[in-house]
C-alpha positions as CSV (number, residue, x, y, z in Angstrom):
1,X,-15.5,2.3,-11.0
2,X,-13.0,5.1,-12.3
3,X,-10.7,6.6,-9.0
4,X,-10.6,10.0,-8.1
5,X,-7.6,11.9,-7.5
6,X,-7.7,11.2,-3.6
7,X,-8.6,7.6,-3.8
8,X,-5.4,5.7,-2.9
9,X,-4.0,2.0,-4.8
10,X,-2.7,-0.2,-2.2
11,X,-0.3,-2.7,-3.1
12,X,1.1,-5.8,-2.3
13,X,4.5,-6.7,-4.2
14,X,6.7,-10.4,-3.4
15,X,10.3,-9.1,-4.6
16,X,12.2,-12.4,-6.0
17,X,15.3,-13.7,-6.4
18,X,13.5,-15.1,-9.0
19,X,10.2,-14.0,-9.5
20,X,8.5,-11.0,-8.4
21,X,4.6,-11.1,-8.0
22,X,2.4,-7.6,-7.6
23,X,-1.3,-7.9,-5.9
24,X,-3.2,-4.2,-5.6
25,X,-6.2,-2.9,-4.5
26,X,-7.9,-2.5,-8.0
27,X,-7.5,-6.3,-8.5
28,X,-4.8,-6.6,-10.4
29,X,-2.4,-9.3,-10.1
30,X,1.1,-10.4,-11.8
31,X,4.1,-12.4,-11.8
32,X,7.0,-11.5,-13.7
33,X,10.3,-12.9,-13.2
34,X,13.2,-10.6,-11.8
35,X,15.3,-10.1,-14.4
36,X,16.2,-6.8,-16.4
37,X,18.2,-6.4,-19.3
38,X,20.1,-3.4,-21.4
39,X,20.9,-4.2,-25.0
40,X,24.8,-4.7,-25.1
41,X,25.7,-2.7,-28.2
42,X,23.9,-0.5,-31.9
43,X,23.5,-4.0,-33.5
44,X,21.4,-5.2,-30.3
45,X,19.3,-2.5,-30.4
46,X,18.5,-2.3,-33.9
47,X,16.9,-5.6,-33.2
48,X,15.3,-5.8,-30.6
49,X,14.1,-2.0,-30.6
50,X,13.4,-1.4,-27.3
51,X,15.8,0.5,-24.1
52,X,15.2,-1.7,-21.7
53,X,14.0,-5.6,-21.2
54,X,11.7,-7.5,-18.4
55,X,11.1,-10.6,-17.3
56,X,10.2,-13.6,-19.4
57,X,11.2,-11.6,-22.5
58,X,14.9,-10.4,-20.9
59,X,15.6,-13.8,-20.4
60,X,14.4,-15.3,-23.7
61,X,16.6,-12.3,-25.7
62,X,19.7,-12.3,-23.1
63,X,22.8,-13.3,-25.8
64,X,21.8,-9.7,-26.8
65,X,21.8,-8.1,-23.3
66,X,23.4,-7.2,-20.1
67,X,21.4,-9.0,-18.3
68,X,21.2,-9.1,-14.3
69,X,19.5,-10.8,-11.8
70,X,19.4,-8.2,-9.0
71,X,19.1,-10.2,-5.9
72,X,21.2,-13.1,-4.9
73,X,20.8,-15.6,-2.3
74,X,18.6,-13.5,0.0
75,X,20.4,-9.4,-1.0
76,X,20.1,-6.8,-3.3
77,X,23.4,-6.1,-5.3
78,X,24.7,-3.4,-4.6
79,X,25.8,-2.0,-8.0
80,X,24.7,1.3,-10.0
81,X,23.6,-1.1,-12.6
82,X,21.9,-3.7,-9.8
83,X,20.2,-1.2,-8.3
84,X,18.9,0.6,-11.6
85,X,17.6,-3.4,-12.3
86,X,15.8,-3.1,-9.4
87,X,14.2,0.6,-10.4
88,X,12.7,-0.9,-12.8
89,X,11.2,-3.9,-11.7
90,X,9.4,-2.8,-9.3
91,X,8.4,0.4,-11.9
92,X,7.6,-2.3,-14.6
93,X,5.5,-4.3,-11.8
94,X,3.6,-1.2,-10.7
95,X,2.6,-0.3,-14.3
96,X,1.6,-4.1,-14.7
97,X,-1.0,-2.4,-12.2
98,X,-2.4,0.8,-13.6
99,X,0.8,3.0,-12.2
100,X,2.5,5.0,-14.9
101,X,5.4,7.5,-14.6
102,X,4.4,10.4,-12.0
103,X,0.6,9.0,-10.9
104,X,1.7,8.3,-7.9
105,X,2.5,11.9,-7.5
106,X,-0.1,13.7,-9.4
107,X,-3.4,12.0,-8.4
108,X,-3.1,8.5,-7.7
109,X,-2.0,8.0,-3.9
110,X,0.3,4.6,-3.7
111,X,0.6,2.8,-1.0
112,X,3.1,-0.4,-1.1
113,X,3.7,-3.1,1.2
114,X,6.9,-4.8,-0.8
115,X,8.2,-8.4,1.1
116,X,12.2,-9.1,0.3
117,X,14.2,-12.4,1.7
118,X,15.2,-11.7,6.1
119,X,18.1,-11.2,5.1
120,X,18.0,-8.5,2.8
121,X,15.3,-6.7,5.4
122,X,18.0,-6.5,7.2
123,X,21.0,-5.0,5.2
124,X,18.9,-4.0,1.8
125,X,16.9,-1.4,3.6
126,X,17.9,1.8,1.8
127,X,18.8,0.6,-0.8
128,X,14.9,-0.4,-1.5
129,X,14.3,2.6,-0.3
130,X,16.0,4.5,-2.6
131,X,14.3,2.3,-5.6
132,X,10.9,3.3,-4.9
133,X,11.4,7.0,-4.8
134,X,9.3,8.8,-6.9
135,X,7.6,5.5,-7.2
136,X,4.9,6.0,-4.7
137,X,3.9,7.7,-1.9
138,X,4.1,5.7,0.9
139,X,6.6,2.2,1.6
140,X,6.2,-0.3,4.2
141,X,9.1,-3.6,4.4
142,X,8.4,-6.7,5.6
143,X,9.7,-10.3,5.7
144,X,8.5,-12.3,3.1
145,X,7.7,-15.1,5.6
146,X,5.6,-12.3,7.4
147,X,3.7,-10.8,4.4
148,X,2.9,-15.0,3.6
149,X,1.3,-15.2,7.5
150,X,-0.1,-12.0,6.9
151,X,-2.0,-13.1,4.3
152,X,-2.6,-16.2,5.5
153,X,-4.2,-15.4,8.8
154,X,-1.6,-17.4,10.8
155,X,-0.6,-15.5,12.9
156,X,-0.5,-16.6,16.5
157,X,1.3,-20.6,16.9
158,X,2.8,-21.1,13.4
159,X,5.7,-21.0,11.5
160,X,6.1,-20.5,8.0
161,X,8.5,-21.7,5.5
162,X,9.4,-20.0,2.0
163,X,11.2,-21.5,-0.3
164,X,12.4,-19.3,-3.2
165,X,15.0,-19.5,-5.1
166,X,18.1,-17.6,-3.2
167,X,16.8,-17.9,0.0
168,X,14.6,-20.2,2.7
169,X,13.1,-17.9,5.1
170,X,11.8,-19.0,8.0
171,X,9.2,-16.9,10.1
172,X,7.4,-18.1,13.5
173,X,4.8,-15.8,14.0
174,X,3.5,-15.2,17.8
175,X,0.6,-12.7,17.0
176,X,2.4,-9.6,16.7
177,X,5.3,-8.0,14.4
178,X,7.6,-10.5,14.5
179,X,11.2,-9.9,15.4
180,X,14.0,-10.9,14.5
181,X,14.7,-13.3,16.7
182,X,11.6,-14.7,15.9
183,X,12.7,-14.9,11.6
184,X,15.8,-17.2,9.4
185,X,17.2,-16.8,6.8
186,X,19.3,-19.5,4.7
187,X,21.1,-19.8,1.3
188,X,20.3,-23.4,0.6
189,X,17.3,-23.0,-1.4
190,X,16.8,-23.0,-5.0
191,X,19.4,-21.6,-6.4
192,X,21.9,-24.0,-4.9
193,X,19.9,-27.1,-6.0
194,X,20.2,-25.9,-9.1
195,X,24.1,-25.5,-8.8
196,X,24.2,-28.9,-7.0
197,X,22.0,-30.4,-10.0
198,X,24.1,-29.2,-12.7
199,X,27.4,-30.5,-10.9
200,X,25.9,-34.3,-10.5
201,X,24.3,-34.3,-14.1
202,X,27.7,-32.7,-15.6
203,X,30.0,-35.5,-13.6
204,X,27.3,-38.3,-14.4
205,X,27.3,-36.8,-18.5
206,X,30.8,-34.6,-19.1
207,X,29.9,-34.7,-22.5
208,X,27.1,-33.2,-22.2
209,X,26.5,-29.9,-23.1
210,X,23.9,-27.7,-20.8
211,X,23.2,-25.0,-19.0
212,X,22.2,-23.5,-15.4
213,X,18.5,-22.3,-17.0
214,X,18.1,-25.6,-18.7
215,X,18.8,-27.2,-15.0
216,X,16.0,-24.8,-13.9
217,X,13.3,-25.8,-16.0
218,X,14.1,-29.4,-15.3
219,X,13.9,-29.2,-11.3
220,X,11.0,-27.3,-11.3
221,X,9.4,-30.0,-13.8
222,X,10.6,-32.5,-12.0
223,X,11.8,-31.7,-8.3
224,X,11.4,-34.0,-5.9
225,X,13.1,-36.4,-2.5
226,X,12.2,-39.5,-1.3
227,X,11.5,-42.4,-3.9
228,X,9.5,-42.2,-6.5
229,X,8.3,-44.8,-9.4
230,X,8.7,-42.6,-12.3
231,X,12.1,-41.9,-14.2
232,X,13.1,-38.0,-14.8
233,X,14.2,-38.1,-18.7
234,X,15.4,-35.0,-20.4
235,X,16.4,-34.4,-23.4
236,X,20.0,-32.3,-24.1
237,X,22.9,-32.4,-27.2
238,X,25.8,-34.5,-27.2
239,X,28.0,-33.3,-29.3
240,X,25.7,-31.6,-30.7
241,X,22.5,-35.0,-31.3
242,X,20.2,-34.5,-28.9
243,X,20.3,-37.7,-25.9
244,X,17.9,-38.9,-23.5
245,X,19.6,-38.2,-20.0
246,X,18.4,-40.8,-17.4
247,X,18.6,-37.7,-14.1
248,X,16.3,-39.2,-11.4
249,X,19.1,-39.5,-9.3
250,X,20.7,-36.0,-9.6
251,X,17.6,-34.7,-8.9
252,X,16.2,-36.4,-5.3
253,X,20.2,-35.6,-4.2
254,X,20.6,-32.1,-5.4
255,X,16.3,-31.7,-3.4
256,X,17.8,-33.7,-0.4
257,X,20.2,-30.8,0.4
258,X,17.6,-28.7,1.2
259,X,16.3,-30.8,4.1
260,X,19.2,-30.9,7.1
261,X,19.5,-27.4,7.0
262,X,15.7,-27.2,7.8
263,X,15.2,-29.3,10.0
264,X,18.4,-28.3,11.8
265,X,17.1,-24.6,11.3
266,X,13.0,-25.4,12.4
267,X,14.2,-27.0,15.6
268,X,15.6,-24.5,16.7
269,X,13.2,-22.4,16.4
270,X,11.0,-24.1,17.9
271,X,13.1,-24.8,21.2
272,X,13.0,-20.8,21.2
273,X,9.3,-21.2,21.2
274,X,7.3,-20.5,25.7
275,X,7.7,-23.8,26.0
276,X,3.9,-24.3,26.1
277,X,3.6,-23.0,23.1
278,X,5.7,-25.5,21.0
279,X,3.3,-27.6,20.5
280,X,1.3,-25.5,18.5
281,X,3.7,-24.5,16.4
282,X,5.1,-27.7,15.1
283,X,1.3,-29.0,14.8
284,X,1.4,-25.5,12.2
285,X,4.3,-25.4,9.6
286,X,3.3,-24.0,7.0
287,X,5.5,-24.6,3.5
288,X,5.6,-21.6,1.0
289,X,7.3,-20.2,-2.1
290,X,8.8,-22.4,-5.6
291,X,10.3,-24.9,-2.9
292,X,7.9,-26.3,-1.0
293,X,5.6,-27.3,-3.6
294,X,8.7,-30.0,-4.3
295,X,7.1,-33.4,-4.2
296,X,7.7,-35.3,-0.9
297,X,9.4,-32.7,0.8
298,X,6.4,-31.7,3.5
299,X,6.4,-35.8,4.5
300,X,10.1,-35.2,4.7
301,X,10.2,-32.8,7.0
302,X,7.1,-33.7,9.3
303,X,9.5,-37.6,9.3
304,X,11.9,-34.6,11.1
305,X,9.8,-33.3,13.3
306,X,10.1,-36.7,14.9
307,X,12.8,-36.5,17.2
308,X,10.9,-33.4,19.3
309,X,7.2,-34.6,18.9
310,X,6.2,-34.2,15.5
311,X,3.9,-32.0,14.0
312,X,2.2,-31.2,10.8
313,X,3.1,-29.7,7.7
314,X,0.7,-28.3,4.6
315,X,1.9,-27.3,1.8
316,X,0.7,-23.9,-0.4
317,X,-0.8,-25.8,-3.6
318,X,-0.8,-22.2,-4.9
319,X,2.3,-19.9,-4.0
320,X,2.3,-17.9,-6.8
321,X,0.5,-14.7,-5.5
322,X,0.1,-15.4,-1.1
323,X,3.5,-13.4,-0.8
324,X,1.8,-10.2,-2.5
325,X,-1.3,-10.7,-1.6
326,X,-0.6,-11.2,1.5
327,X,1.4,-7.9,1.0
328,X,-1.9,-6.7,0.3
329,X,-3.4,-7.2,2.4
330,X,-1.5,-5.7,5.5
331,X,-1.4,-2.4,3.4
332,X,-5.3,-2.5,3.1
333,X,-4.8,-3.0,7.1
334,X,-1.9,-0.8,8.5
335,X,-2.7,2.3,10.2
336,X,-0.7,5.3,9.0
337,X,1.7,5.1,11.8
338,X,2.9,2.4,10.2
339,X,4.0,3.5,7.0
340,X,7.3,4.9,5.6
341,X,6.7,8.3,3.8
342,X,9.0,8.8,0.9
343,X,9.9,11.9,-0.7
344,X,10.8,12.0,-4.6
């Protein structure tokens, strides 16, 4: 169906440290890696024939780029270049669902719900507003776990644990917009697991040449906690010779760094729920984000909950769009009074 100029496009955006996703009311959905890069010099510009590269394309050509990953540990970096990178990333996401430059101000109205880590929600709202000016007409900034909860309609007596690259975010849902007291953010998350894993492998294999990008790929394919029968064998160069490395125990140790702080935070949030509702929340805990797919993590958290009476933990098998879909659902439902108007 052809849009008329008066129609509004609603979008939900999950702005993540590692990956960002967008869902549009026109049925379009895309995910991109949260990297933005500019050619470092004349030679790079000649090779790339591009002014800016985004996502996997930027990561793949990083040796030729001034590469930026503008979110770190749940916060937007505040340098001019990183703010520009966020703007380029958001503009790119919107272009994927059909919003071209100027279109939001000439014809189609664009309303965007942007989900960010809870820490970013508290400290970086103005930077996000500035990044979105001239790109969308109306904006709502919410925490990522709340967007997940809204999309799943887990709005009452539930707890979302959203494990991303930069942060692990927690949100207790009480049938209303969550307050700061209902949410927590930890920086023990995917990136910290990667750093721990890199350190462990370097200690075990000091002559191996590995990068954080290699480690991240190994973790995403093989992450687990608890017992595992199969060994995790990867290949990396030692003095230039491709060599098989057994990193089974290192992956387990690195991934298990998530468990103690997550359990402590879950139990603390539970203790703040009204006593008569605590059991309901304990039995409705939902793991989301890429980290929620770590094999055995749901059971490890369930085992830890035994100290407070047990519970139920389930994970989202396909977490890629759960945040952006939740943002879209919120965008479609939100009354006019909930939106902030942006002026270019």
